[in-house]
N, C-alpha and C positions, 0 to 999 in steps of 0.2 A: 547334790541334786535329789529332790523328792521324786523317786521313780514312779510311785503311784500317780502323783500329780502329772508327771510328764506323760504317762500312758493315757491319762484322761484327756490331756490337751491334744495329744496325737490323734486319739479317736474322734475328738470333737472337730479337729481340722478336716479329717476325712469325711465325717458326716455332713459338715457344713459346706464342704467343697472349696473352701479358701481359708487362708489365715485370718483375713479381716472378718469374715463371717463368723468364724470360730471365736474370735475376740469379742464380737458383739454378743454372741450367745452366752459366753462365759463371763462377760463384763470384765475383760482383761485387756489392757492396751495391746495394740498390734505388735509393738516392739517387744513386749514381754512374751507374747505367743511365739514370735519368730525366734527369740533367744532360747526359749524352752525346747523348741523343736531342734534347733542347732545343737544345744547341749546334749539332747538325747541321741542324736545321730553321732555326735563325737564320742559319747560314752559307748555306743554300740560299734563304733568304727565302721559304719556303713550308712549309705544314703537310703532313707525310707520313702521319700517322695521326690519325684522329678518335677521341678517347678518351671512353668512358662508364664508368659504374660496372660494367657487365657485360661489355663487350668492346671490342676495338680493331678499327677498320675502316680499311683503306688508302684514302687519297684517290686521285684519278686520278694526281696527281703522284707519290704514294708508290708506286703500282703500277708506273709506268714506271721510277722510280728503283730499285725493288727488283730488277727484271729486269737493269738495268745493273750494280747492285752484285753480283749473283750471278755475272755474266759476268766482271767485274773480279776478284773474289775467286778464281774458278776459274782465271783466267789467271795470277794470282800464285801459286796453289798449283802450277799446272803448271810455272811457271818454277822454283820451288823444288825440285820433284821432279826436274826435269831436272838442275839444278845439283848435287843431292845424290846423283845416280846411280840414282834409282829406276827408270830405264828400262834401266839396264845390269845391275843386280843385283836379285834378289828380296830386299827388305828393307823394314822398317817395319811398321806396323799394317795388317792386312787385316780389313775388316769384312764379315762374311758374314751374310745373312739367310735363314732357312728356316722352313717350317712346324714346329710343335712335335713332332708324332709322327715325321715324316720326319727331323727334325733329331736326335732322340734315337736313332732306329734306325740311321740311315745316315750322317748328316753328322758327328756327334761322333766315331765311330771313324775316319772318313776324315780329319778335321782332325787327330786325334792322330797318324796316320801322316804327314800333310803336315808337321807341326811337327818331326817327327824328321828329315825330309829337308831342310827349309829352316830352318836354325837362326837366321837373321837376320830371320825374319818372326814377328810376334806376331799372334794372331787374336782378334778380338772377335766372338763368335757371338750373333746376335740371333734368338731363337726366338719366333715368334708366328704365329697363324693369320690374318694380314691382309697385304695387299700393301703393303710399305713404299715410300715415294718415295725412290729411290736417290739422287737429287741432293740433296733437302732433308735427308735423314737421314744423308747421308755414308756410304752403303753401297757397297762395291766390287762385290760379287757377290751375287746373290740366286737362290734356287731358286723358280721359279714353277710353279704347277699351273694349267692352263687355257690357253685361247687368248689370245694376247697382242695387245692393241690396237696400233695404229700409234703407238707412243709414243717412238720414237727410241732404244729399247733394242736391243742386239744379243743374240741368243739362240742357244744351242746346245741342241738337243733331246737329252735323255738317256733318255727313256722315255715311257710313257703309262700312265694310270690311268683307272678309271671309278668312278662311285658304285655301291655295292652295298647290298642289303638283307640283313640277317642277324639271326639270333636264336639263343639257346642251345638245345641239345637238350631241356633240362628245360622251358623255356618252351613249345616246340612240343609236347611230350608233354602238357602241361597245357591248352593253349589251341588246339591244332591248327595245321596248316601252311597258310598262305595259298597258293592256287594261281593267283590272279590279283590284280592290283593293287587292284581294287575291294574285295576281301575284307579289305584292311588297315583299312578304316573300322571294322571291329568288333574290331580288335586294339589292345592297349596298345602305344604307341610311345615310344621314347626319341629325342629330337631334338637334333641338334648345331647350335646357332644360327649358327655360323660358316660352315656349308656350305649350308643351305637353310632354307625356311620351317618353322616349328613347327606349321603347321596344314594344309599342302598339299604333297604330293609329286607330282612329274611323272615319268611313265614313257614309254617308247617304245611306241607303238601301231602297228597295221598300216598306217594311213594318216596318222595325226596323233598328237600327244602326248596322253597320258591324264593328266588332272588329278584326283588322288585326295585328298579331304579325310581327314585322319587326326586321331586323338586323342592328343595328347602328354601322357602321364602324367608324364614327366620331361623337362625341357629343360635342357641343359647348355651350357657355353661352350667346352669342349675336346673333341676327339675321344677322347682317353684316357678321359675320364669317361663318354662315351657307350658306348664299348666295354666298360668295366668294368661298367657297369649292365646292358648286354645279356648279358654273361657270367653275371652274377648272376641273370638271369632276370626282370629288371624288364619287358622288352618287346622289341619289334622295333626295330632301329635302322638308320640308313642313313648310311654313311660312305664313305671312299675305299678302293679295293681293297687298296692296299698297307698301309693301317692295320690291317686285320684278317687279313692273310695268315698271320701266326704263329698267331693264335687259331683260324683255320679249319683250318690244318695240324694243330693239337693237338686238334681235335675239340671245342673249347670253343664254337665258333659254327658255324652252318650257313648257307651262302649261299642266298638264296631268290629266286625270280622271275628267274632268269638270262635267260630269253628276252625279258624286258621291260627289261633294263638299257639305259641310254642309251649312245651311242657313247663310246669312250674319248677322253680329252683329253690333250694333250701335257704333259710335264714338261720344263722347260727351265732351264738356267743362263743368267742374263741379267746384262748389265753395261751401263754407260752407253756410248753410241756417240760421245761427244764426245771429240775429241783422241786422243792416243796412249794405248795401254793400258799402265799401269805393269807392270813385270816381276813384281811380287808377284801381281797379278791374273792375268796370263798364265800364270804358273807354276801357280797354283791351278786355273785352268780346264783346263789340259793334264793336271794330275794327277787332278782330280776327275771329268772327263767319262767316261773309260773305266771307272772304278770304279763310277760310278752306272749306266752302261749294263749292267754285270755284275750289279748289284743288281736291276735291273728284269728282266733276263733270267732271274734265279733265282726270281722270283715264280711262284706256281702258274699254270697255264694259265688264261687268261681274266682275269687280274689286270691 
């Protein structure tokens, strides 16, 4: 039995959530995945996973073994990167994660320029409005919006944003302009489920937070969709300042309730704090950080 391969298969099963999903991810037949797991459990003389028709659950032994597997596999990858010159030259695949709208507006053009300068680096750009697990999803660098928990990640702040309320001039002409957060209760709202509740918005008050119940006429799962609906006059929406900067500049949207906006939150480039940083990651961080700071500096005042 190839123990490193068995460890990789075991970790893939846990990450994917099922044997069949791991098989698809690794492009290995389900029967082979099942056999490798069984061989590993037989070799260890213990059960690593409890199987049911609905889910896989790590046993106590499986949980401890998984942590060791991840460390061993990372050490092997580290040794291979060192031997292949990954710390001497910028080369190989670089995996970058970013929010959808920010990725489209700022990261894609930046990556295009980076690829022109670093011909031996290939980039896989993962766009999504959720915080990926850098270690488990093999992401080298991610752009994070918000305060960072003490997670062992290394961060370089490149800017800050805040959540803003806005609506189209047509909507405001038809339904009036809210002058205080509590007036939103009588307005039509478009909510972005990835950012906040679809039934309650929280604002900055004089002494405490204001919790305002709202009516969501339309709930969407991407900021692009919320912004498009607001521009079309469906209702008032609340997204991040950079996401509507162009629409506000063009007069398609009007920012509302500026004095009630919450404090800004940091935007950071983050990477894993374990071990040495591969040259491809260091090169991208050094390339991207000043460009992102310029992008945020060019946003309208208050963004």
